[in-house]
GUTI-166993 format. One line per 10 residues: for each residue x, y, z of N, C-alpha, C, O. Coordinates in steps of 0.1 Angstrom, whole numbers. Example, Ala and Ser with C-alpha at 12.3 -4.5 7.8 and 13.67 -1.06 7.14 Angstrom:
132/-57/78/123/-45/78/132/-33/78/142/-33/85; 128/-22/71/137/-11/71/129/0/79/134/11/80;
This chain:
-438/457/373/-450/462/365/-454/450/356/-446/445/349; -466/448/357/-472/436/349/-475/438/335/-473/429/327; -479/451/331/-481/455/317/-472/465/313/-465/470/321; -472/467/301/-463/476/296/-468/491/298/-478/496/293; -459/498/307/-461/511/310/-450/522/303/-439/518/297; -452/534/304/-444/544/298/-440/553/310/-449/559/316; -427/553/313/-420/560/325/-411/572/318/-402/569/310; -415/583/322/-407/596/319/-396/597/330/-399/598/342; -384/598/326/-373/598/337/-365/613/335/-359/614/324; -364/621/343/-356/633/341/-341/630/345/-339/622/354;
-331/635/338/-319/631/340/-316/616/338/-309/609/345; -323/613/326/-321/598/322/-310/595/314/-308/583/310; -302/605/310/-289/603/303/-277/597/311/-268/591/305; -278/598/323/-265/593/331/-270/589/346/-282/590/350; -260/585/353/-261/581/367/-272/573/371/-274/563/365; -282/578/380/-292/569/385/-302/569/375/-309/558/373; -304/579/368/-316/579/358/-313/570/347/-322/563/343; -301/569/342/-296/559/333/-298/545/336/-302/536/328; -294/543/348/-294/529/354/-308/523/355/-310/512/352; -318/534/360/-331/529/360/-337/527/344/-343/516/341;
-335/536/336/-340/533/323/-334/521/319/-343/513/316; -323/517/317/-319/505/314/-326/493/320/-331/485/312; -328/492/332/-335/483/340/-350/481/334/-355/470/333; -356/494/331/-371/494/327/-370/487/314/-377/477/312; -362/492/303/-363/487/290/-359/472/291/-365/464/283; -351/468/299/-348/453/298/-361/446/302/-363/435/296; -369/451/311/-381/443/314/-392/447/305/-404/445/309; -390/452/293/-400/455/283/-409/467/286/-420/467/280; -405/477/293/-410/490/295/-406/501/287/-394/502/283; -414/510/283/-411/521/275/-406/532/285/-410/533/297;
-397/539/279/-389/550/286/-388/562/280/-382/561/269; -392/573/284/-390/585/278/-379/594/286/-382/598/298; -367/596/282/-357/602/289/-356/618/286/-357/622/274; -353/626/296/-352/640/295/-340/642/301/-339/637/312; -328/650/295/-317/654/302/-309/664/292/-312/666/281; -299/669/299/-291/680/290/-283/673/278/-279/680/268; -282/660/279/-279/653/266/-287/642/264/-294/638/273; -288/635/251/-294/623/251/-284/610/257/-272/610/258; -291/602/261/-283/588/266/-274/583/255/-277/583/243; -262/577/260/-252/572/251/-254/559/245/-245/552/240;
-268/555/246/-271/542/240/-287/543/234/-293/552/239; -292/536/226/-303/534/222/-312/523/223/-308/512/227; -324/524/221/-332/510/223/-346/514/216/-350/526/216; -352/503/212/-365/507/205/-375/511/215/-385/518/210; -375/509/227/-383/514/238/-379/526/244/-386/531/253; -368/532/240/-363/544/244/-366/557/235/-364/557/223; -372/567/241/-374/579/234/-366/590/242/-368/590/254; -357/599/236/-348/608/243/-352/622/238/-355/625/226; -351/631/247/-352/645/245/-341/652/254/-336/648/264; -337/664/248/-328/672/256/-335/686/259/-342/692/251;
-332/690/271/-338/703/276/-331/705/288/-328/695/295; -329/718/292/-324/724/304/-336/726/313/-343/736/311; -337/719/323/-348/719/332/-347/731/343/-357/734/350; -335/737/343/-334/748/353/-341/760/347/-344/769/354; -343/760/333/-351/770/326/-366/768/326/-371/757/323; -374/777/330/-387/776/332/-394/775/318/-404/768/316; -388/782/308/-394/782/295/-390/769/288/-399/765/281; -379/763/289/-374/750/282/-382/739/289/-386/729/283; -383/740/303/-391/730/310/-407/728/305/-413/718/304; -412/742/303/-427/743/299/-429/738/286/-440/734/284;
-419/739/276/-418/736/263/-418/720/261/-426/714/253; -407/715/268/-406/701/266/-417/693/275/-420/681/272; -422/699/284/-435/691/289/-446/693/281/-453/682/280; -449/702/274/-459/702/263/-456/693/253/-465/685/250; -445/692/247/-441/683/238/-442/668/241/-448/661/234; -436/665/252/-438/650/257/-451/647/259/-456/636/256; -459/656/266/-474/655/267/-482/650/256/-491/642/256; -479/658/244/-485/656/231/-481/644/224/-488/639/216; -470/638/227/-464/627/219/-463/614/226/-461/604/220; -466/614/240/-464/601/249/-478/601/259/-482/612/264;
-483/590/261/-489/587/273/-482/582/285/-480/570/287; -480/591/292/-470/588/305/-478/582/317/-487/588/323; -473/571/320/-480/564/332/-471/567/345/-477/569/356; -459/567/345/-450/569/356/-440/580/353/-436/582/341; -437/588/362/-428/600/362/-418/598/373/-422/598/385; -405/597/370/-394/597/379/-386/611/378/-379/614/368; -388/618/387/-379/631/387/-367/630/393/-366/631/405; -355/627/385/-344/623/390/-334/634/388/-324/635/395; -335/644/379/-325/654/377/-323/662/388/-333/665/395; -310/665/389/-306/674/401/-292/679/400/-283/672/395;
-290/691/406/-276/695/408/-275/702/423/-285/704/430; -263/703/426/-260/706/440/-256/720/441/-264/726/448; -247/726/436/-243/741/437/-240/744/452/-246/751/460; -228/736/456/-224/737/471/-216/750/475/-206/754/468; -220/755/486/-213/767/491/-216/768/505/-227/765/509; -207/771/513/-209/774/529/-214/788/527/-212/796/517; -223/791/540/-231/802/541/-225/816/535/-232/824/528; -214/818/539/-210/833/534/-207/834/520/-204/844/514; -208/823/513/-206/822/497/-218/818/492/-217/816/480; -229/816/497/-242/811/491/-249/822/485/-247/834/490;
-256/819/476/-263/829/467/-279/826/466/-284/815/463; -288/838/470/-301/835/468/-305/830/454/-315/822/452; -297/833/442/-299/830/430/-299/814/429/-306/808/422; -289/808/437/-289/793/436/-302/788/440/-307/778/434; -308/793/451/-321/787/455/-332/789/445/-341/780/444; -332/799/437/-342/801/426/-340/790/417/-350/783/413; -326/788/412/-323/779/402/-327/764/404/-332/757/396; -323/761/418/-327/747/423/-341/747/424/-347/736/423; -348/757/427/-363/753/430/-369/750/418/-378/741/416; -364/759/407/-371/755/393/-368/740/390/-376/733/385;
-354/736/392/-352/723/387/-358/712/396/-364/703/390; -357/713/409/-362/702/417/-378/702/420/-385/692/423; -383/715/417/-397/717/420/-406/722/409/-416/717/407; -402/733/402/-410/737/391/-411/728/380/-422/726/375; -400/721/375/-399/713/363/-407/702/366/-416/699/358; -406/693/378/-415/682/379/-430/685/380/-438/677/376; -434/698/385/-446/702/386/-454/703/371/-465/699/368; -443/711/362/-449/710/348/-450/697/342/-460/695/335; -440/689/343/-441/676/338/-452/668/342/-459/660/334; -455/669/355/-466/659/361/-480/666/355/-488/657/351;
-483/678/354/-493/684/349/-496/680/334/-507/678/330; -485/678/326/-486/674/313/-493/662/311/-501/661/302; -489/651/321/-492/638/321/-506/635/330/-512/625/328; -509/645/337/-520/640/347/-532/636/343/-538/627/348; -537/644/331/-551/639/326/-551/624/322/-561/617/324; -540/620/317/-540/608/312/-539/598/323/-544/587/322; -531/601/334/-531/592/345/-544/591/353/-548/580/358; -550/600/354/-564/601/359/-574/594/351/-584/588/356; -572/595/338/-584/588/329/-581/574/331/-591/566/331; -568/569/332/-564/554/332/-565/549/346/-565/537/348;
-566/558/356/-567/556/370/-556/548/374/-557/538/382; -544/552/370/-532/547/373/-521/557/371/-522/566/362; -512/557/380/-501/567/381/-490/565/391/-493/562/402; -479/566/388/-465/566/398/-458/578/395/-453/582/385; -458/585/406/-449/598/406/-437/594/416/-440/589/427; -424/595/413/-414/592/423/-404/603/421/-400/606/410; -400/610/433/-390/620/433/-377/612/437/-378/604/445; -365/615/432/-352/613/437/-348/625/446/-347/636/440; -347/623/458/-344/635/466/-330/633/472/-321/630/464; -328/635/484/-313/634/490/-315/633/505/-325/638/510;
-306/626/511/-305/625/526/-300/639/530/-302/644/542; -294/647/520/-293/660/525/-305/670/527/-304/681/533; -316/665/523/-327/672/529/-328/675/544/-335/685/549; -320/665/551/-322/665/566/-310/676/571/-308/678/583; -304/682/561/-293/691/565/-279/683/561/-276/672/563; -269/694/555/-256/689/553/-247/703/549/-250/711/540; -238/703/555/-227/714/553/-226/716/537/-226/707/529; -226/730/535/-224/735/522/-237/732/512/-236/734/500; -248/729/518/-259/724/508/-272/735/512/-283/730/512; -271/747/515/-282/756/517/-292/755/507/-304/752/511;
-288/757/495/-298/757/485/-304/743/481/-316/740/480; -293/735/480/-299/719/478/-307/713/489/-318/708/486; -303/715/502/-311/709/513/-324/715/512/-333/708/512; -326/728/511/-339/735/512/-347/731/501/-359/729/503; -343/730/488/-352/725/478/-354/710/478/-364/705/472; -345/702/483/-347/688/482/-359/685/495/-368/677/493; -357/693/506/-368/694/518/-380/698/511/-391/691/513; -381/708/502/-393/712/496/-400/700/488/-412/697/488; -390/694/482/-397/681/473/-405/671/483/-416/667/480; -400/667/495/-407/659/502/-421/666/507/-430/658/510;
-421/680/509/-435/686/512/-444/685/500/-457/684/501; -437/686/488/-446/687/477/-453/674/474/-465/673/472; -443/663/474/-447/650/473/-459/646/481/-469/640/476; -459/649/494/-469/645/505/-480/651/500/-491/645/498; -480/666/496/-493/670/492/-499/665/480/-512/665/479; -492/662/469/-496/655/459/-502/642/463/-513/640/458; -496/634/470/-500/622/475/-515/623/479/-523/616/474; -518/634/488/-531/633/494/-541/638/482/-552/634/482; -536/647/473/-546/652/464/-549/642/450/-558/644/442; -541/632/450/-541/623/438/-546/608/444/-551/600/437;
-545/606/456/-546/593/462/-560/586/457/-560/574/455; -572/594/454/-584/588/450/-584/585/435/-593/578/430; -574/590/428/-572/589/413/-564/577/409/-561/575/397; -560/569/419/-550/556/417/-538/562/413/-532/556/403; -532/573/419/-518/578/415/-512/579/429/-517/586/438; -501/573/429/-491/574/442/-480/584/439/-475/586/428; -476/589/449/-465/598/450/-455/595/460/-459/595/472; -443/592/459/-433/588/468/-420/594/464/-419/600/454; -411/594/474/-397/600/474/-387/589/477/-389/581/487; -377/588/469/-365/580/473/-355/591/477/-354/601/470;
-348/589/487/-338/599/492/-325/593/494/-322/589/505; -315/592/484/-302/587/484/-292/593/493/-290/605/494; -285/585/500/-272/590/506/-262/592/496/-265/595/485; -248/591/501/-239/593/491/-237/581/482/-235/569/486; -239/585/468/-240/576/455/-228/579/446/-226/591/442; -221/568/442/-211/570/432/-217/574/418/-220/566/410; -217/586/417/-222/592/403/-215/604/400/-209/610/409; -216/609/387/-207/620/383/-211/632/392/-201/640/395; -223/634/397/-225/645/407/-216/644/420/-211/654/425; -215/631/425/-208/628/437/-193/633/433/-187/641/441;
-187/627/421/-173/629/419/-171/644/415/-160/649/418; -179/651/410/-179/667/409/-176/674/421/-172/685/421; -177/667/433/-174/673/445/-163/665/454/-155/671/462; -164/653/453/-154/643/461/-145/638/448/-150/632/438; -133/640/449/-123/633/439/-125/619/438/-125/612/448; -126/614/425/-129/600/422/-117/592/431/-105/595/428; -119/582/439/-108/571/443/-100/579/452/-90/574/455; -103/590/458/-95/598/467/-95/593/482/-104/587/487; -85/597/489/-87/592/504/-98/600/510/-102/596/521; -105/612/504/-118/616/510/-129/607/507/-138/605/515;
-130/601/494/-140/592/493/-139/579/501/-149/574/505; -128/574/503/-124/562/514/-129/565/525/-137/557/529; -126/576/532/-129/581/546/-146/583/545/-152/578/554; -151/589/536/-166/590/536/-173/574/536/-182/571/543; -167/566/529/-171/552/527/-170/544/541/-178/534/543; -161/547/549/-158/542/562/-168/548/572/-171/543/583; -173/559/570/-183/567/579/-196/561/577/-205/564/585; -200/553/565/-213/549/561/-215/536/569/-208/527/568; -226/536/579/-228/524/588/-226/511/581/-219/502/586; -231/508/567/-230/496/560/-215/494/555/-212/483/551;
-207/503/556/-192/503/552/-190/504/538/-180/500/533; -199/509/530/-195/513/517/-204/524/512/-215/527/517; -200/531/501/-210/541/494/-219/535/483/-215/525/477; -229/540/481/-239/535/473/-237/535/457/-230/543/451; -243/526/452/-242/525/437/-253/529/432/-263/528/439; -255/534/419/-268/540/412/-279/529/412/-291/532/412; -273/517/411/-283/504/410/-291/505/424/-303/501/424; -286/508/434/-292/508/446/-304/517/448/-314/513/454; -304/527/443/-314/537/441/-324/531/431/-336/530/434; -319/528/419/-328/525/409/-338/513/413/-350/513/410;
-331/504/421/-341/492/428/-352/498/435/-363/495/434; -347/509/444/-359/513/452/-368/520/445/-380/520/448; -364/527/436/-375/535/425/-384/525/420/-397/527/420; -378/512/416/-387/503/408/-397/498/418/-409/496/415; -394/497/431/-406/493/442/-417/501/442/-428/497/445; -415/515/439/-424/526/439/-433/525/428/-445/528/428; -426/523/416/-433/520/404/-441/509/401/-450/509/393; -438/499/409/-445/488/408/-462/489/410/-467/497/418; -470/482/402/-484/482/404/-488/477/416/-498/481/421; -481/467/421/-485/461/435/-481/471/446/-482/468/458;
-476/483/443/-472/493/455/-483/503/456/-481/514/462; -494/499/452/-506/510/453/-511/515/467/-519/524/468; -505/507/476/-510/512/489/-499/519/497/-501/521/509; -490/524/491/-478/530/495/-478/544/488/-475/546/476; -480/554/496/-480/569/490/-477/579/500/-480/578/512; -470/589/496/-466/599/504/-454/597/514/-453/604/524; -447/587/509/-434/582/518/-421/585/513/-419/587/501; -412/586/523/-399/591/518/-389/578/523/-390/575/535; -382/572/515/-375/560/518/-360/563/516/-355/565/505; -353/565/527/-338/567/526/-331/556/522/-330/546/530;
-325/557/510/-316/547/505/-300/552/507/-294/558/499; -296/548/519/-285/558/523/-275/551/532/-268/557/540; -276/538/532/-266/529/540/-265/534/555/-255/534/561; -277/539/561/-276/542/574/-272/557/578/-272/561/590; -269/565/568/-264/578/572/-275/587/575/-272/598/578; -289/583/573/-299/592/578/-299/592/593/-304/601/600; -293/582/599/-294/580/613/-281/585/622/-281/588/634; -271/587/614/-259/593/621/-251/603/614/-242/609/620; -254/607/602/-248/617/593/-236/610/586/-234/598/587; -227/619/579/-216/614/571/-204/617/580/-195/610/577;
-204/625/589/-191/627/595/-182/639/589/-188/645/579; -169/643/593/-162/652/584/-158/648/572/-152/656/564;
């Protein structure tokens, strides 16, 4: 990005969101972070907010507050949770909770920033989705709502293309973050087995995903919209195995 832009990052307090936030401020870009907690670091270019985006009321309130205080040029919806269960134990309530987090929250945040993007004829919207949108064991609610992200992003890409706003998706495979370790024990044999099943021979790092998101945020990427980029080490081709 050649000029100073302001990027709103959900889940910017940890994992992929934190890695992206640090990369952007290092390049002189302004970042607005929204997460359950504030980041464990500060910077003159970083503004941090706390909100639970699974709550419709909190998401609506924080969207209005950020929209009133910041001119958002780019929005990266990275916040996500998994809620894994095999079908016999899956709950419809999980689908509703994840739909609000993965779909409802970015809709409210984008709506709050949209008039400014349209008036400046520049905007970048990037969703961090998942390879699991293609299907994964124990991921009924997660896969369904992440697949929904792809459909919504493509719809917005069509609606906003004439306004200079692009909408794209980065879909990571297994990435070493707290979300991953919340399901797979850290440094366990299961983690090592999963790494061996990845075609490139390793699990992903959060910087792998942040790098891909930066491509979509770049001003020079204005001819790319409505796309899903799998940053997955090849697992979108072969799955992850047992």
